[in-house]
C-alpha positions in Angstrom: 0.0 0.0 0.0 2.3 2.8 -1.1 1.6 6.3 0.2 -1.3 4.9 2.3 -3.3 4.1 -0.9 -5.6 1.1 -0.7 -5.7 -1.4 -3.6 -8.7 -3.4 -4.8 -8.1 -7.2 -4.8 -7.6 -7.0 -8.6 -5.1 -4.2 -8.3 -3.2 -6.1 -5.5 -3.0 -9.2 -7.7 -1.8 -7.2 -10.6 0.9 -5.5 -8.4 2.0 -8.9 -7.1 2.4 -10.2 -10.6 4.4 -7.2 -11.6 6.7 -7.7 -8.6 7.1 -11.4 -9.2 8.0 -10.8 -12.9 10.7 -8.4 -11.7 12.2 -11.0 -9.4 10.6 -9.6 -6.2 9.2 -11.4 -3.2 5.5 -11.2 -2.4 3.9 -11.9 1.0 0.4 -13.2 1.1 -2.0 -14.2 3.8 -3.1 -17.8 4.3 -5.6 -19.2 6.8 -2.9 -19.7 9.5 0.2 -17.6 8.6 1.7 -15.5 5.7 3.3 -17.2 2.8 6.2 -15.8 0.7 6.1 -16.1 -3.1 8.8 -15.8 -5.8 9.1 -16.8 -9.4 10.7 -20.3 -9.1 12.4 -19.8 -12.5 14.2 -16.6 -11.3 17.4 -17.8 -9.5 18.1 -14.5 -7.9 14.6 -14.3 -6.4 15.0 -17.8 -5.0 18.4 -16.9 -3.5 16.9 -13.8 -1.9 14.1 -15.9 -0.5 16.6 -18.3 1.1 18.5 -15.3 2.5 15.3 -13.7 3.8 14.3 -16.9 5.6 17.8 -17.5 6.8 17.4 -21.0 5.3 20.2 -23.4 4.5 20.8 -23.9 0.8 20.5 -27.7 1.2 17.0 -27.5 2.7 14.3 -27.5 0.0 11.5 -24.9 -0.4 7.8 -25.8 -0.9 6.6 -25.2 -4.5 2.9 -25.0 -5.1 1.6 -25.5 -8.6 -1.9 -25.6 -10.1 -3.2 -29.0 -11.3 
């Protein structure tokens, strides 16, 4: 929400997609906690996610895919 501006759900999704395409990390709410999303094909984004989570490189990340 930059500058205190509120987004509609559609605008929020569009902004998240733009960030992911640029190699960004997106936080999103789930029923019990927040998830973090990156483009799994963007190696720099995956590396940043590991750094952000302070996760060892030999520990896998969960990848959710449709169908």
